[in-house]
C-alpha positions as CSV (number, residue, x, y, z in Angstrom):
1,M,0.0,0.0,0.0
2,K,1.3,3.4,-0.9
3,K,1.9,6.1,1.7
4,S,-0.7,8.3,0.0
5,E,-3.3,5.5,0.3
6,I,-2.4,5.0,4.0
7,Y,-2.7,8.8,4.6
8,N,-6.1,8.9,2.8
9,A,-7.3,5.9,4.9
10,I,-6.2,7.6,8.1
11,S,-7.9,10.8,7.0
12,D,-11.2,8.9,6.2
13,F,-11.0,7.2,9.6
14,E,-10.5,10.5,11.5
15,S,-13.6,12.0,9.8
16,E,-15.8,9.1,10.9
17,Y,-18.0,9.3,14.0
18,I,-18.6,6.3,16.2
19,E,-22.2,6.8,17.2
20,F,-22.4,5.0,20.6
21,A,-25.6,5.2,22.7
22,G,-24.5,8.4,24.6
23,F,-23.5,10.1,21.4
24,R,-26.8,9.3,19.7
25,H,-28.8,10.5,22.8
26,V,-27.0,13.9,23.0
27,M,-27.4,14.4,19.3
28,K,-31.1,13.7,19.5
29,E,-31.4,16.2,22.4
30,M,-29.6,18.8,20.3
31,L,-31.8,18.2,17.2
32,D,-34.9,18.2,19.4
33,S,-33.8,21.6,20.9
34,I,-33.4,23.0,17.3
35,E,-36.8,21.7,16.3
36,L,-38.5,23.1,19.4
37,F,-36.9,26.5,18.7
38,R,-37.9,26.4,15.0
39,S,-41.5,25.4,15.8
40,T,-42.2,27.6,18.9
41,G,-39.4,30.1,19.3
42,I,-38.7,28.5,22.8
43,P,-35.0,28.1,23.5
44,K,-34.0,24.9,25.2
45,N,-30.5,25.2,26.5
46,L,-28.3,22.1,27.0
47,C,-25.2,21.4,29.1
48,V,-23.2,18.5,27.8
49,I,-20.6,17.2,30.2
50,G,-18.2,14.4,29.4
51,E,-14.5,13.5,29.8
52,S,-11.9,14.6,27.3
53,G,-12.2,12.6,24.1
54,T,-15.8,11.5,24.5
55,G,-17.0,13.3,21.4
56,K,-18.4,16.6,22.6
57,S,-16.6,18.8,20.0
58,S,-17.4,16.1,17.4
59,L,-21.1,16.5,18.2
60,A,-20.8,20.2,17.7
61,E,-19.0,19.8,14.4
62,L,-21.5,17.2,13.2
63,L,-24.4,19.5,14.1
64,K,-22.7,22.4,12.2
65,H,-22.2,20.1,9.2
66,R,-26.0,19.3,9.2
67,Y,-26.8,23.0,9.3
68,P,-24.0,24.6,7.2
69,D,-23.5,28.4,6.8
70,A,-24.9,29.9,3.6
71,E,-23.8,33.0,1.8
72,L,-26.8,35.0,0.6
73,P,-26.6,38.3,-1.3
74,D,-27.2,40.5,1.8
75,V,-26.2,38.2,4.7
76,T,-24.1,35.3,5.8
77,V,-26.5,32.8,7.5
78,K,-24.8,31.0,10.4
79,P,-27.4,28.6,11.9
80,I,-24.9,27.0,14.3
81,V,-22.1,29.1,15.8
82,I,-19.4,27.2,17.6
83,V,-17.2,29.2,19.9
84,E,-14.0,27.8,21.5
85,T,-14.1,29.2,25.0
86,P,-10.8,30.9,25.6
87,S,-8.5,29.5,28.3
88,V,-8.9,32.7,30.1
89,G,-12.6,32.6,30.5
90,T,-13.3,36.2,31.4
91,I,-16.3,38.1,30.1
92,G,-14.1,40.2,27.8
93,A,-12.3,37.2,26.4
94,L,-15.5,35.2,25.9
95,A,-17.3,38.2,24.3
96,Y,-14.3,38.6,21.9
97,Q,-14.4,35.0,20.9
98,I,-18.1,35.1,20.2
99,L,-17.8,38.2,18.1
100,L,-14.9,36.7,16.2
101,A,-16.9,33.6,15.5
102,L,-19.7,35.8,14.2
103,G,-17.4,37.6,11.8
104,D,-17.4,41.0,13.6
105,P,-14.7,43.1,12.0
106,Y,-13.6,44.7,15.3
107,P,-14.2,42.1,18.0
108,E,-11.8,43.9,20.4
109,K,-13.6,47.2,20.2
110,G,-16.1,48.5,22.8
111,Q,-16.9,47.9,26.4
112,I,-18.8,44.8,27.6
113,P,-22.3,46.2,27.2
114,E,-21.5,47.3,23.6
115,K,-20.0,43.9,22.8
116,T,-23.0,42.1,24.3
117,N,-25.3,44.2,22.2
118,R,-23.3,43.5,19.1
119,I,-23.4,39.8,19.9
120,K,-27.2,39.9,20.1
121,L,-27.5,41.9,16.9
122,L,-25.1,39.6,14.9
123,L,-26.7,36.4,16.2
124,H,-30.1,37.5,15.0
125,G,-28.7,39.1,11.8
126,C,-26.9,35.8,10.9
127,K,-30.2,33.9,11.6
128,T,-28.4,31.8,14.2
129,E,-30.4,29.1,15.8
130,V,-27.9,27.7,18.3
131,L,-24.8,29.2,20.0
132,I,-22.4,26.5,21.2
133,L,-19.7,27.2,23.8
134,D,-17.1,24.4,23.6
135,E,-14.7,23.9,26.5
136,A,-17.0,26.0,28.6
137,Q,-15.3,24.8,31.8
138,H,-12.7,27.4,31.0
139,I,-15.1,30.1,32.3
140,Y,-14.7,28.4,35.7
141,D,-11.1,27.2,35.5
142,R,-9.3,30.5,35.5
143,G,-9.5,33.7,37.5
144,Q,-10.7,34.3,41.0
145,R,-13.9,33.2,42.5
146,R,-15.4,36.7,42.0
147,S,-14.7,36.5,38.2
148,H,-16.6,33.1,38.1
149,Y,-19.7,34.8,39.6
150,A,-19.4,37.8,37.2
151,T,-18.9,35.6,34.1
152,A,-21.7,33.2,35.1
153,D,-23.9,36.2,35.6
154,W,-23.0,37.8,32.3
155,L,-23.6,34.4,30.6
156,K,-27.0,34.2,32.2
157,G,-27.8,37.7,30.9
158,L,-26.6,36.8,27.4
159,V,-28.7,33.7,27.3
160,D,-31.8,35.7,28.3
161,A,-31.0,38.5,25.8
162,I,-30.4,36.4,22.8
163,R,-33.4,34.1,23.3
164,L,-31.7,31.3,21.3
165,P,-30.7,27.8,22.4
166,V,-27.2,27.9,24.0
167,F,-25.3,24.6,24.4
168,L,-22.4,24.5,26.9
169,L,-19.9,21.7,26.2
170,G,-17.2,20.7,28.7
171,I,-15.6,18.4,31.2
172,S,-17.0,17.8,34.7
173,R,-15.7,21.1,36.0
174,L,-18.4,22.8,33.9
175,E,-20.9,21.6,36.6
176,S,-19.1,24.0,39.0
177,L,-19.8,27.0,36.7
178,I,-23.5,26.1,36.6
179,G,-23.5,25.7,40.4
180,V,-22.0,29.2,40.9
181,N,-25.2,30.9,39.8
182,P,-28.6,29.4,40.7
183,Q,-30.3,31.5,38.0
184,L,-27.9,30.1,35.4
185,R,-28.4,26.6,36.7
186,R,-32.2,27.0,36.2
187,R,-31.6,27.7,32.5
188,Y,-29.7,24.3,32.0
């Protein structure tokens, strides 16, 4: 077998998803959330917790593949927006990453209220149906306890403001973030 054939086989293997029972269950929950939102406008948020390598990011990518971006004459439609939560999970860093994922030309510009408003406008302008925050445990991992509360509170406010399903994906420490703010916990 030639090296190029081996490399192609490896590439094909890497792009495959092993749909074990938990994977199928979470994918069904995600698809049900999208259908509920499309049918009623009611956002159902999900918190997906699993150890490293269990397929959380793969689920997000597969969902984005099912609902790809579309370039229309006057707008780029982004039904699924995946944001890699920065390792420094502060409000400013997270807002920057969301704006970057939405194609904002100046994600570093503005104070937090301005950035939050731009996030809301861009999500609706791009006809986004789901915002996915991958590696969301980073919001809890870094910083001081006070910053966890502030970021969790900002995230709660963002979830309320955008009125879209928001999926948080992360390892078990993500439960600590949800536990920091009872109002955020109620939304997941």
